[in-house]
N, C-alpha and C positions, 0 to 999 in steps of 0.2 A: 677324538670327537671334536667337531668344530663348534665355535661360539658364534651364535646368530644374534645380532642386535636388531630389535624390532622397535623402530621409532613410532610412537603412538600405540604401543602395545597394550595399553590399558583399555583401549576402546573395544567395540564389538568385534570388528574384523581382526584388528591387530591381536586382541586377546585370544580369539579362536585359533589364529595361526600360531601364536606363542605356545599355547597348550599342546597343539598337535606336534609341532616341531620339537618340543622338549622331550618327546619319546625317543628321538634319535640324536639330538644335539643338546648342548648346553645353550640356554637362551637367556638373553638379557633384555628386559623390557625397559625402554627409555621413554619417559613420559614426564609431564609436569605433575601428574597425580598418580598415586599407587593404584593398582588394580583392585576392584571390589572383591574379586575372588582371591583365595589364599595361595600365593605363589609357593608357599612351603609344601604344597601338595604336588608340586611339579619341579622339574629340574630348571628352575627359573630364578634369576636374581633381578633386582630393580635398581635403576639409576635415575634419580630425579634430575630432570633437565628441561629447561625452557629453550626450545630450538631456535628462538630468536637470537640467542647468544651463541656465537660461533665457538668460543672457547669451551663452553659447556658441552656442546655437541661433540667437539673434537676429543674432549676428555672421556666422555662416555663411550665413544666408539674406538678408542685407542687399542683395545685388546680383542676386538671382534674380527671374525673372518669374513663375514658377509652381512649386509644390511638390508632389511625390509622396511620401506618407508610407507606408513599408513596414516600419518598425521594429517588432519584436514579440519578446518572449521566449516561446518555444513549449514544447510538450511534448517531452521530459520535464523540461527545465530549470526550467520554471515551477513544477513540483511540488517540486523540490529547493531552489529559491531563491525562495520566495514573495515576500519583500520586494523583491528585485530585479525580479521580474515586475511588481509594483505600481508601482514607481518608473519603469520603462521604459514599460510599457504604458499606464499612467494619467497619471502626472505628465508623462512625456515627450510624450505626445500633446497634453496641455494646452499645454505649452511650444511645441510646433510650431504648433498652431492659433493661439496668442496671438501668436507672432512674425509669422505671416502677417497676422493682424488688425491689428497695429500698423504693418506695413510700408507705406510710401507707394508701393512699386513692385510688390509681389507681387499678381497678379490673382486667385489662388485656390489651392486645395489639392485633391488627390485622394487619398483614403485607400484602401489595399488592405485589404479585409475578406474574409470567408470564408462559404461556404454553411453552416458549422457553427452560425451564429447561429440557424438554423431548428430546430436539434436533429437528432438522428439517428434516434430511434425514434418510432413513432406518426405518421409523416408520412402525411397523407391530403388528398385534394382537390387543388386547384391551388396549386402552390408558385411564387410570383412575388415581386416586390419588396414586395408588401403582406402577405406571409404572416405576419410578426411574429416576435418573439424567443421562443425556448423553451430557455433555458439548462439547465433541469432534465431535458431529454430527451436527455442525453448521458451516457456513462459517467463515473464519478467522476474518473477520471484526466484527463478532458478538460474538466472544469467550469471550472477557473481560466482556461484558455485561452479558452473560449467566453465567460465573463464579461468577459474582457479585450477580445475582439473586439466584443462588444456595447457595452461602455463606450467603446471608441474610436469606434464609429459614433455613439453618443449625443452624445459631446463634439463630434465633427465637425458633426453636424446642428444642435446648439445654436448653434455659431458661425455656421453657415449662416443660422440664423434671426435672428441679431442683427447680421449684417454685410451690406454690399452686395456683398461678394465671393462667388465661387462656392466652396463647400465641398462637394465631391462624394465619393461612395463607389463603388468597384467591388468587388463581392463575387465571389470566385473559387471555382470548384470546386477540388478537390484537384489541384494543378498537376503535370502529367506533362511531363517534359523532362529532357534531360541536365543533371546537376548537382543533381537533386532530392534532398531529404534522404535519408540512408542508411536511416533506420528506417521509411520509408513502405512500405506493403505491396507496392506495385508494384516498388519498387527491390529489396526483399528477395527477392521471387519471381523477378525477372529474374536477379539475381546467383546465387541458389541454383540456378536452372534451368540456367544456362549452365555451371555446374560439374557438372551431372548429379545434383545433390542433389534430394531430394523437396521439393515445395512443400507447406507445412503450414498451411492455414487452421485456425482454431480452430472447433470444432463450435458453440460458443455464439454465435458472431458470423459464421458463414460466409454467412448470408443477409442480412447488413447491406447495405442499398442505399447505394452510394457515388456521389457526383457528382464528375465529373472535368472538366478543361479542359486543352487543350494550351498549353504556354508560348508557342507562336507566336501563338495567339489572344489570350493575355493581353497581350503586348507590342503587338499590333495595336490592341487596345481602348484601351490607355492612350495610344498615339500619337494615335488619332483624338480621344479625349476631351480630351486636353491641347490639341490644336490648336483644337478647338471653343471651349474656354474662352479661349484666347489671342486668338481672333478674335471674341470676343463673341457666339458663336452659341448659348450655353446660356441657356435661359429662367430668369429669377430670380424672377419674381413669384409663381410657383406654390409648392406645398408642397415642403419639402426632400426628401421622399420621391421626388419626380420627378427628383432628382439622384443617386439611389441606383440603381445598375445591377447586374444579375447577368450575369456571363460564366461560364456553366456549360453543358456539353454536356447536352442535356435527357434523355438516356436513362440511367436509373440502372443501375449494374452492381454486382452483389453481390461480396463477397470471393471466394466460390467461383467465380463467373464470371471474375473477374480471374485467378485461378489457372489456369483452363482456357484463357483467352486467351493467357496467357504460355506455357503448355505447348504449345499448338497452334502458336504463332508460332515458338517455338524449334525444334520438330520440322520445320516448313516450311522455315525459313531455313537449317537445317543438313542438309536433305535426309534427315531421319530419323536422323542420326548421334547426336543428343541428343534423347531424349524423356523429360523428367523426369516422375516419378510425382507424383500428388497424394495426400497422406496427411492425413486429417482428424485433428486432435489434440483429444481429449476431456479437458478439464480439470475435468470434473465440475461445470461451472457451468450455471445455468439458461439455456436458449436465449433470446436477446434478440429474435430475429426469426424470422418464418416464411418459407416458400418463396415466398409470395405478397405479402410486404411491399412489394416493389418495384413492384407493380402497383396499389397503393392510392393513389398520388399521381402527379401529372403536373407536370413542370417547364415553366413558360411563360417564355421569354426574349424574347418578341416585342417588348416595349417597348424593350429594349436593342438588339436587332438593327435596329429601325427608326431609333432615334435615332443609332446609330453607322453605319448604312448597311452592315452586314455581312450577307451572304446566308446563310452557313452556317459552322459550326464544324467543326474537325477531329475525327473520331471517335476515341474512346479506343483502339479497336483499331488504328487507323492510328498513333497515338502510340506504342503498345507495339511495333508492328512496326518503326518507325523507331528506337526505343531499342535494341531487340535487334540490329538491323543495325549501328548505330553501335558497339556493344560487341563484336560479332563481328569487325568490321573492326579494331578496336583490338587485340583479341587476336591476330588474324592478322598484324598489323604487328609485334607483339612477338615472335610465334613464327616469323614469316617463312613463313607458310602461307596457303592460300586461306581466305576467310571462310566457305565452306560445305564 
């Protein structure tokens, strides 16, 4: 049984991957803070580490067979603590990649990245692993985060180019699942909707095409990719871009459509007892997208699906339905009532 080290494994995505992989492997969560869930319920150990310190990273990774790197300072914190964002996202990634490079035991590394490296506006044509980086095609509030994701990919791919080990990347759509960050649009809409409060997309961004993925597909992809690396099944002689994979549900969904999906799902699952209104908020900002923006590009994930042997991904509508059901059941358990 292999030992998988998950850097940033106390977070939402890292934790989900850790819990899933612990079914088949021994897992070590490497983070500056312990998980909020009980690791004793899983085949998981914890190593406290500040990834800004190379010696700490090297010590925590010395006995692992493969590394998954999920650590990132995100929005809004990266805009509030820019230096911390640089030290964790850039220096920390170099430290993790270098520790893997020097280790006589570790076979490789897989980085979690994001579809936002493509940019959000002006998407046209086929969007696949070869689409390229467009950090200036995002709102100003997202630029430092996108710069960081691109930098993490570049660092990882550089190490892949100078090492015999596998340094792979899995780019994710915005991840839908229980435990997702509170300030994501999906979480805000679901929470407001279940309280009977209006869902409030902003007029200037309501037609923004978003790309999503279910957390269950994320953990499945990492499980398969890690096993392929451990078993020596990942081709090394070709370009590093061939080890970059996109796990993204191919249908774009606008922010307005997301609000409509949440509204309709809540109405359906509560038998019409709760039907939240949608109220468009006009902040007086210039619209960034048009109603047809989502139809100007096509997401192609065929390479990833073929390599990982995955037939289909969970639709975002299904993800939303499952999330609403989970929260309705939780509320009914607290109130001692029926979920509908």
